[in-house]
KENU-162158 format. One record per residue (C-alpha): x, y, z. Coordinates in steps of 0.02 Angstrom, whole numbers. Layout:
<nodes>
[node [X, Y, Z]],
...
</nodes>
This chain:
<nodes>
[node [627, 2844, -2705]],
[node [459, 2744, -2683]],
[node [358, 2798, -2531]],
[node [407, 2657, -2420]],
[node [594, 2703, -2431]],
[node [556, 2888, -2420]],
[node [465, 2843, -2244]],
[node [592, 2733, -2157]],
[node [731, 2861, -2211]],
[node [646, 3008, -2140]],
[node [620, 2915, -1977]],
[node [792, 2820, -1970]],
[node [868, 2937, -1836]],
[node [888, 2869, -1653]],
[node [727, 2938, -1560]],
[node [770, 2914, -1382]],
[node [782, 3089, -1367]],
[node [806, 3168, -1181]],
[node [685, 3322, -1175]],
[node [752, 3463, -1101]],
[node [640, 3581, -987]],
[node [681, 3706, -876]],
[node [546, 3700, -737]],
[node [447, 3560, -665]],
[node [294, 3541, -807]],
[node [211, 3393, -706]],
[node [83, 3495, -596]],
[node [38, 3635, -756]],
[node [-145, 3626, -765]],
[node [-199, 3487, -885]],
[node [-247, 3541, -1063]],
[node [-421, 3458, -1077]],
[node [-518, 3530, -1240]],
[node [-415, 3633, -1288]],
[node [-342, 3625, -1464]],
[node [-239, 3800, -1494]],
[node [-48, 3775, -1460]],
[node [-22, 3948, -1426]],
[node [-154, 3961, -1314]],
[node [-92, 3795, -1227]],
[node [96, 3867, -1226]],
[node [26, 4043, -1176]],
[node [-60, 4011, -1027]],
[node [48, 3849, -962]],
[node [-30, 3710, -991]],
[node [72, 3531, -988]],
[node [118, 3515, -1164]],
[node [171, 3315, -1210]],
[node [304, 3377, -1350]],
[node [287, 3280, -1537]],
[node [370, 3419, -1628]],
[node [516, 3294, -1661]],
[node [398, 3213, -1802]],
[node [349, 3359, -1838]],
[node [507, 3424, -1874]],
[node [549, 3256, -1964]],
[node [396, 3277, -2068]],
[node [461, 3485, -2140]],
[node [628, 3432, -2164]],
[node [584, 3291, -2257]],
[node [426, 3327, -2357]],
[node [277, 3438, -2423]],
[node [135, 3327, -2435]],
[node [39, 3237, -2289]],
[node [-105, 3164, -2255]],
[node [-175, 3066, -2051]],
[node [-321, 2995, -2017]],
[node [-329, 2954, -1843]],
[node [-508, 2946, -1697]],
[node [-551, 3112, -1623]],
[node [-535, 3146, -1468]],
[node [-348, 3109, -1525]],
[node [-255, 3259, -1540]],
[node [-290, 3301, -1737]],
[node [-314, 3484, -1721]],
[node [-192, 3523, -1587]],
[node [-38, 3453, -1715]],
[node [-134, 3574, -1843]],
[node [-112, 3699, -1735]],
[node [57, 3677, -1675]],
[node [110, 3664, -1889]],
[node [11, 3822, -1913]],
[node [117, 3929, -1766]],
[node [265, 3855, -1834]],
[node [237, 3909, -2022]],
[node [197, 4063, -1941]],
[node [371, 4100, -1871]],
[node [308, 4113, -1676]],
[node [473, 4036, -1616]],
[node [466, 4086, -1440]],
[node [295, 3964, -1403]],
[node [415, 3808, -1455]],
[node [570, 3846, -1321]],
[node [599, 3690, -1216]],
[node [510, 3573, -1358]],
[node [636, 3480, -1450]],
[node [609, 3596, -1630]],
[node [646, 3732, -1559]],
[node [836, 3757, -1603]],
[node [800, 3648, -1759]],
[node [692, 3724, -1862]],
[node [721, 3891, -1952]],
[node [548, 3967, -1909]],
[node [527, 4071, -2065]],
[node [352, 4129, -2088]],
[node [262, 4092, -2195]],
[node [58, 4127, -2260]],
[node [-50, 3988, -2174]],
[node [-222, 3951, -2243]],
[node [-273, 3827, -2102]],
[node [-479, 3748, -2156]],
[node [-556, 3668, -2046]],
[node [-709, 3572, -2085]],
[node [-785, 3530, -1940]],
[node [-953, 3642, -1858]],
[node [-1007, 3708, -2044]],
[node [-1193, 3662, -2103]],
[node [-1225, 3523, -2204]],
[node [-1420, 3548, -2179]],
[node [-1424, 3569, -2366]],
[node [-1269, 3563, -2508]],
[node [-1308, 3751, -2521]],
[node [-1293, 3812, -2345]],
[node [-1109, 3698, -2358]],
[node [-1050, 3794, -2525]],
[node [-1094, 3948, -2430]],
[node [-994, 3918, -2278]],
[node [-842, 3881, -2381]],
[node [-876, 4046, -2485]],
[node [-876, 4152, -2308]],
[node [-716, 4066, -2270]],
[node [-620, 4117, -2440]],
[node [-705, 4286, -2423]],
[node [-620, 4325, -2247]],
[node [-465, 4238, -2302]],
[node [-456, 4361, -2454]],
[node [-484, 4500, -2330]],
[node [-362, 4443, -2238]],
[node [-224, 4469, -2339]],
[node [-276, 4627, -2412]],
[node [-331, 4520, -2606]],
[node [-505, 4534, -2708]],
[node [-603, 4384, -2732]],
[node [-664, 4402, -2923]],
[node [-766, 4234, -2937]],
[node [-901, 4129, -2859]],
[node [-858, 3984, -2905]],
[node [-767, 3891, -2760]],
[node [-622, 3792, -2831]],
[node [-561, 3939, -2958]],
[node [-585, 4041, -2789]],
[node [-479, 3936, -2686]],
[node [-359, 3898, -2817]],
[node [-351, 4095, -2851]],
[node [-310, 4135, -2670]],
[node [-162, 4044, -2673]],
[node [-79, 4093, -2809]],
[node [-102, 4269, -2762]],
[node [-50, 4239, -2574]],
[node [110, 4160, -2654]],
[node [144, 4313, -2773]],
[node [101, 4445, -2660]],
[node [192, 4349, -2493]],
[node [285, 4184, -2487]],
[node [251, 4011, -2531]],
[node [106, 3958, -2446]],
[node [47, 3837, -2296]],
[node [-123, 3731, -2298]],
[node [-192, 3631, -2175]],
[node [-356, 3547, -2191]],
[node [-421, 3470, -2002]],
[node [-560, 3362, -2013]],
[node [-577, 3341, -2183]],
[node [-705, 3224, -2193]],
[node [-832, 3281, -2084]],
[node [-967, 3350, -2185]],
[node [-965, 3191, -2272]],
[node [-983, 3085, -2092]],
[node [-1139, 3226, -2023]],
[node [-1229, 3134, -2183]],
[node [-1179, 2966, -2154]],
[node [-1361, 2920, -2146]],
[node [-1391, 3005, -2301]],
[node [-1294, 2925, -2460]],
[node [-1348, 3029, -2583]],
[node [-1310, 3184, -2487]],
[node [-1145, 3114, -2421]],
[node [-1105, 3091, -2603]],
[node [-1163, 3271, -2674]],
[node [-1042, 3332, -2534]],
[node [-899, 3211, -2563]],
[node [-900, 3301, -2760]],
[node [-920, 3462, -2689]],
[node [-757, 3445, -2565]],
[node [-654, 3334, -2716]],
[node [-679, 3492, -2823]],
[node [-636, 3592, -2690]],
[node [-481, 3495, -2635]],
[node [-413, 3446, -2820]],
[node [-332, 3634, -2854]],
[node [-209, 3582, -2741]],
[node [-125, 3492, -2867]],
[node [-138, 3623, -2975]],
[node [-59, 3756, -2852]],
[node [92, 3622, -2818]],
[node [219, 3782, -2862]],
[node [150, 3905, -2728]],
[node [129, 3781, -2582]],
[node [280, 3762, -2455]],
[node [184, 3623, -2358]],
[node [16, 3532, -2344]],
[node [-61, 3431, -2212]],
[node [-220, 3339, -2207]],
[node [-319, 3245, -2075]],
[node [-478, 3173, -2044]],
[node [-568, 3017, -1980]],
[node [-586, 2892, -2096]],
[node [-460, 2851, -2220]],
[node [-553, 2769, -2346]],
[node [-633, 2919, -2410]],
[node [-478, 2993, -2436]],
[node [-449, 2883, -2599]],
[node [-587, 2965, -2671]],
[node [-566, 3163, -2638]],
[node [-386, 3159, -2674]],
[node [-364, 3032, -2818]],
[node [-300, 3193, -2890]],
[node [-165, 3233, -2778]],
[node [-57, 3079, -2805]],
[node [94, 3179, -2712]],
[node [3, 3142, -2555]],
[node [92, 3040, -2430]],
[node [-26, 2938, -2321]],
[node [56, 2938, -2150]],
[node [-102, 2824, -2063]],
[node [-46, 2663, -2063]],
[node [155, 2694, -2036]],
[node [234, 2604, -1923]],
[node [380, 2760, -1898]],
[node [216, 2864, -1879]],
[node [121, 2742, -1735]],
[node [143, 2878, -1603]],
[node [120, 3063, -1661]],
[node [-32, 3046, -1584]],
[node [-88, 2977, -1437]],
[node [35, 2945, -1277]],
[node [181, 2798, -1248]],
[node [199, 2747, -1092]],
[node [364, 2830, -1105]],
[node [267, 3003, -1119]],
[node [165, 2963, -994]],
[node [304, 2910, -870]],
[node [387, 3063, -916]],
[node [268, 3209, -911]],
[node [164, 3159, -758]],
[node [279, 3095, -635]],
[node [195, 3166, -479]],
[node [25, 3161, -553]],
[node [65, 2959, -559]],
[node [110, 2961, -389]],
[node [-51, 3057, -330]],
[node [-154, 2929, -438]],
[node [-69, 2772, -341]],
[node [-74, 2872, -196]],
[node [-261, 2905, -197]],
[node [-337, 2744, -259]],
[node [-225, 2640, -164]],
[node [-105, 2553, -305]],
[node [47, 2494, -333]],
[node [170, 2536, -467]],
[node [118, 2367, -563]],
[node [-69, 2377, -547]],
[node [-51, 2565, -588]],
[node [17, 2532, -754]],
[node [-98, 2385, -776]],
[node [-237, 2460, -744]],
[node [-205, 2602, -843]],
[node [-166, 2495, -1016]],
[node [-320, 2408, -989]],
[node [-431, 2558, -964]],
[node [-360, 2680, -1097]],
[node [-181, 2596, -1218]],
[node [-200, 2474, -1363]],
[node [-233, 2604, -1507]],
[node [-117, 2543, -1636]],
[node [-97, 2569, -1824]],
[node [33, 2441, -1866]],
[node [-14, 2292, -1742]],
[node [157, 2329, -1664]],
[node [145, 2498, -1550]],
[node [18, 2538, -1453]],
[node [-20, 2705, -1376]],
[node [-135, 2781, -1243]],
[node [-278, 2869, -1306]],
[node [-229, 3051, -1241]],
[node [-415, 3139, -1180]],
[node [-451, 2985, -1073]],
[node [-242, 3006, -992]],
[node [-298, 3191, -977]],
[node [-477, 3153, -894]],
[node [-406, 3010, -784]],
[node [-272, 3126, -717]],
[node [-401, 3274, -700]],
[node [-509, 3135, -576]],
[node [-386, 3007, -524]],
[node [-532, 2884, -560]],
[node [-538, 2736, -684]],
[node [-690, 2793, -782]],
[node [-786, 2807, -977]],
[node [-717, 2972, -1031]],
[node [-702, 2959, -1211]],
[node [-876, 2881, -1260]],
[node [-957, 3015, -1107]],
[node [-861, 3174, -1207]],
[node [-1013, 3151, -1326]],
[node [-1033, 3009, -1421]],
[node [-1014, 3076, -1599]],
[node [-1191, 3085, -1703]],
[node [-1137, 2993, -1856]],
[node [-1096, 2828, -1743]],
[node [-1262, 2840, -1693]],
[node [-1333, 2855, -1848]],
[node [-1217, 2731, -1932]],
[node [-1263, 2597, -1791]],
[node [-1454, 2629, -1793]],
[node [-1439, 2600, -1985]],
[node [-1342, 2449, -1972]],
[node [-1412, 2371, -1834]],
[node [-1271, 2327, -1784]],
[node [-1210, 2189, -1648]],
[node [-1071, 2174, -1519]],
[node [-1018, 2012, -1541]],
[node [-959, 2038, -1726]],
[node [-836, 2151, -1695]],
[node [-712, 2012, -1576]],
[node [-541, 1957, -1647]],
[node [-609, 2021, -1851]],
[node [-486, 1936, -1978]],
[node [-474, 2070, -2128]],
[node [-384, 2103, -2292]],
[node [-240, 2218, -2291]],
[node [-346, 2313, -2417]],
[node [-498, 2343, -2303]],
[node [-482, 2511, -2255]],
[node [-482, 2573, -2436]],
[node [-601, 2480, -2535]],
[node [-775, 2578, -2504]],
[node [-815, 2766, -2479]],
[node [-855, 2786, -2288]],
[node [-1050, 2759, -2284]],
[node [-1041, 2613, -2410]],
[node [-898, 2528, -2292]],
[node [-932, 2371, -2186]],
[node [-958, 2373, -2016]],
[node [-798, 2341, -1949]],
[node [-713, 2456, -2075]],
[node [-805, 2592, -2014]],
[node [-769, 2569, -1840]],
[node [-591, 2540, -1867]],
[node [-594, 2722, -1946]],
[node [-707, 2792, -1782]],
[node [-580, 2723, -1662]],
[node [-714, 2595, -1605]],
[node [-577, 2436, -1666]],
[node [-385, 2449, -1682]],
[node [-248, 2336, -1766]],
[node [-204, 2213, -1640]],
[node [-101, 2108, -1758]],
[node [-50, 2111, -1934]],
[node [-13, 1944, -2037]],
[node [68, 1925, -2198]],
[node [-96, 1947, -2282]],
[node [-209, 2016, -2156]],
[node [-258, 2118, -2016]],
[node [-338, 2048, -1841]],
[node [-463, 2210, -1778]],
[node [-529, 2213, -1582]],
[node [-592, 2328, -1441]],
[node [-427, 2441, -1413]],
[node [-460, 2423, -1234]],
[node [-593, 2426, -1094]],
[node [-664, 2623, -1103]],
[node [-675, 2581, -1291]],
[node [-783, 2395, -1258]],
[node [-887, 2498, -1117]],
[node [-924, 2620, -1246]],
[node [-985, 2521, -1369]],
[node [-1098, 2418, -1256]],
[node [-1185, 2583, -1224]],
[node [-1194, 2631, -1394]],
[node [-1295, 2467, -1435]],
[node [-1397, 2467, -1308]],
[node [-1466, 2643, -1358]],
[node [-1447, 2642, -1563]],
[node [-1492, 2476, -1580]],
[node [-1613, 2405, -1447]],
[node [-1676, 2590, -1429]],
[node [-1662, 2599, -1243]],
[node [-1647, 2747, -1177]],
[node [-1526, 2829, -1037]],
[node [-1653, 2807, -905]],
[node [-1687, 2616, -946]],
[node [-1507, 2584, -953]],
[node [-1453, 2708, -789]],
[node [-1578, 2603, -669]],
[node [-1546, 2440, -726]],
[node [-1355, 2467, -704]],
[node [-1365, 2553, -543]],
[node [-1467, 2409, -478]],
[node [-1370, 2271, -541]],
[node [-1208, 2324, -473]],
[node [-1303, 2340, -318]],
[node [-1340, 2156, -325]],
[node [-1189, 2115, -380]],
[node [-1106, 2200, -218]],
[node [-1188, 2093, -109]],
[node [-1182, 1929, -180]],
[node [-1393, 1935, -243]],
[node [-1378, 1828, -384]],
[node [-1577, 1807, -378]],
[node [-1586, 2016, -376]],
[node [-1447, 1999, -541]],
[node [-1575, 1881, -636]],
[node [-1732, 2003, -595]],
[node [-1607, 2135, -692]],
[node [-1577, 2038, -825]],
[node [-1775, 2021, -870]],
[node [-1792, 2190, -852]],
[node [-1687, 2236, -1019]],
[node [-1764, 2095, -1104]],
[node [-1918, 2154, -1073]],
[node [-1861, 2332, -1111]],
[node [-1825, 2297, -1289]],
[node [-1944, 2309, -1425]],
[node [-1996, 2121, -1491]],
[node [-1938, 2174, -1649]],
[node [-1723, 2185, -1601]],
[node [-1761, 2016, -1526]],
[node [-1649, 1893, -1583]],
[node [-1680, 1684, -1580]],
[node [-1507, 1668, -1503]],
[node [-1430, 1589, -1364]],
[node [-1290, 1726, -1390]],
[node [-1413, 1873, -1390]],
[node [-1458, 1863, -1229]],
[node [-1293, 1841, -1146]],
[node [-1206, 1972, -1230]],
[node [-1377, 2093, -1188]],
[node [-1327, 2015, -991]],
[node [-1137, 2036, -1026]],
[node [-1170, 2227, -1076]],
[node [-1246, 2274, -956]],
[node [-1147, 2193, -828]],
[node [-996, 2284, -893]],
[node [-1064, 2461, -924]],
[node [-1135, 2454, -728]],
[node [-928, 2437, -691]],
[node [-946, 2254, -652]],
[node [-790, 2176, -694]],
[node [-855, 2037, -791]],
[node [-784, 1930, -936]],
[node [-885, 1845, -1084]],
[node [-815, 1697, -1191]],
[node [-678, 1640, -1078]],
[node [-596, 1501, -1145]],
[node [-528, 1328, -1062]],
[node [-481, 1186, -1177]],
[node [-651, 1100, -1181]],
[node [-740, 1246, -1229]],
[node [-787, 1438, -1195]],
[node [-910, 1498, -1039]],
[node [-1041, 1639, -1068]],
[node [-1019, 1732, -917]],
[node [-894, 1737, -768]],
[node [-888, 1848, -613]],
[node [-755, 1836, -503]],
[node [-792, 1926, -329]],
[node [-675, 1913, -163]],
[node [-672, 1736, -116]],
[node [-813, 1688, -246]],
[node [-830, 1659, -435]],
[node [-989, 1634, -538]],
[node [-1008, 1568, -707]],
[node [-1178, 1579, -811]],
[node [-1229, 1486, -935]],
[node [-1390, 1543, -1040]],
[node [-1483, 1408, -1123]],
[node [-1656, 1384, -1243]],
[node [-1662, 1238, -1128]],
[node [-1682, 1167, -937]],
[node [-1561, 1267, -804]],
[node [-1503, 1076, -789]],
[node [-1420, 1076, -952]],
[node [-1322, 1249, -939]],
[node [-1245, 1179, -771]],
[node [-1205, 1009, -823]],
[node [-1131, 1115, -973]],
[node [-1022, 1193, -835]],
[node [-957, 1047, -747]],
[node [-912, 946, -885]],
[node [-837, 1081, -986]],
[node [-729, 1135, -839]],
[node [-746, 1304, -854]],
[node [-721, 1320, -647]],
[node [-582, 1196, -637]],
[node [-454, 1348, -640]],
[node [-529, 1432, -481]],
[node [-474, 1419, -305]],
[node [-602, 1490, -231]],
[node [-803, 1459, -178]],
[node [-886, 1412, -335]],
[node [-1067, 1444, -406]],
[node [-1154, 1373, -548]],
[node [-1298, 1496, -641]],
[node [-1397, 1376, -775]],
[node [-1528, 1510, -855]],
[node [-1648, 1456, -960]],
[node [-1718, 1545, -1101]],
[node [-1880, 1548, -1184]],
[node [-1857, 1636, -1364]],
[node [-2065, 1641, -1388]],
[node [-2095, 1738, -1180]],
[node [-1914, 1820, -1254]],
[node [-1853, 1816, -1090]],
[node [-1792, 1715, -952]],
[node [-1901, 1603, -891]],
[node [-1805, 1484, -766]],
[node [-1642, 1479, -680]],
[node [-1550, 1368, -524]],
[node [-1420, 1405, -445]],
[node [-1294, 1273, -382]],
[node [-1152, 1307, -247]],
[node [-996, 1191, -268]],
[node [-856, 1212, -106]],
</nodes>
């Protein structure tokens, strides 16, 4: 049977399972940042049941790989599998799997590559060795070799011979490589260590019950697990689209009272609530058809009852910042990107094109699949805003204080319909960017302005299309609409283009046409004019 047929058979059952629950779950505490399944269940935190997927995986296969961005529930999934195979059935009471899995106890090796020292390859190897030593001690075995692959192989064989077939769970398999994304030579050395270490999983297959491997990057998997040819990659399979992340149905089922509370506090109708929630946190897809919400963002939203940027503010991973600085990314390069269907597996991650890297890091997602290609774009408003903030700091060398001051003042001027004040904040932003970073393109300037507007919390739109062209920036506020056009020319030229292209024709509001004159030598705005139209 082909892998494709296997996966289709695996998930062909009716997915409309109605979960049973013997207590009201909605007002349970939210498990923000908690990745241990036992802790969630013992302390009665809210748990969105994903065990139907796990049951089918266990029932039909043995060796799996799954790539997802950070903050998407990978570690919780690994933890859930650990307690399943340890036979701790009572933890699963009320879940889909409770009366279906046999809960036979198996020895479990749970390896996380997160948090390991990668200051040097020596320290990294020492970290792995210490982990193996603890596992030998746990199972009352003697470690007789310092060679890491051999020690790992012997550990599995001895545990299986002494107890039962072994379950191997590897979380964040690629984290040591990502920690050295700016140093390809070092990343390659760590990759070789990991390749040798993981390669023994092929040799010890007769002693294994189940393998589940997670990570952020799909690309590195190709080289690191090249010997593990029985590995089933679930990353892009449509039947696995919601194993991690929340569907709209999940949110409606598990958060009904919190939804009601949020609507009341925010003054939103049912339709408005779902529209805003989708705009901010939905949009992640690995097949271009099924879309899910970021679980960390949803939990954070219901904790605060406020639409905000939670995913990025929880801590932008250092590898993203390093990559952005090294490659001098430009925001405009990542909207509606058309790529081949092999874009994710052609390169090791540190050498991957920026769109491939950002897709694997969760900043881009698959919006559509055509016959021969994928269309990539930002998943939602939260990630769009995150990317812009990342670029302001990592690429344009603006510090947080500068960014924060400009954003605060910009919002105040916007709130007061003060175009003059907004233009002054644009000028401050351009002045704060080092001269080496300036680009002699109109698009550079309107992109920076748009970035600041969006990160300030202003509902700005860029490149809004009409039948005759695309406007630079549009702001709608109450009964007014502001249309900005940036030109390396007199302000009147920009205003004339707004009129000629009909950028404002669809708006039945008071209109403000703002023509902005740029001077590439001055690296700033040198003049602007505002024309009102009723």
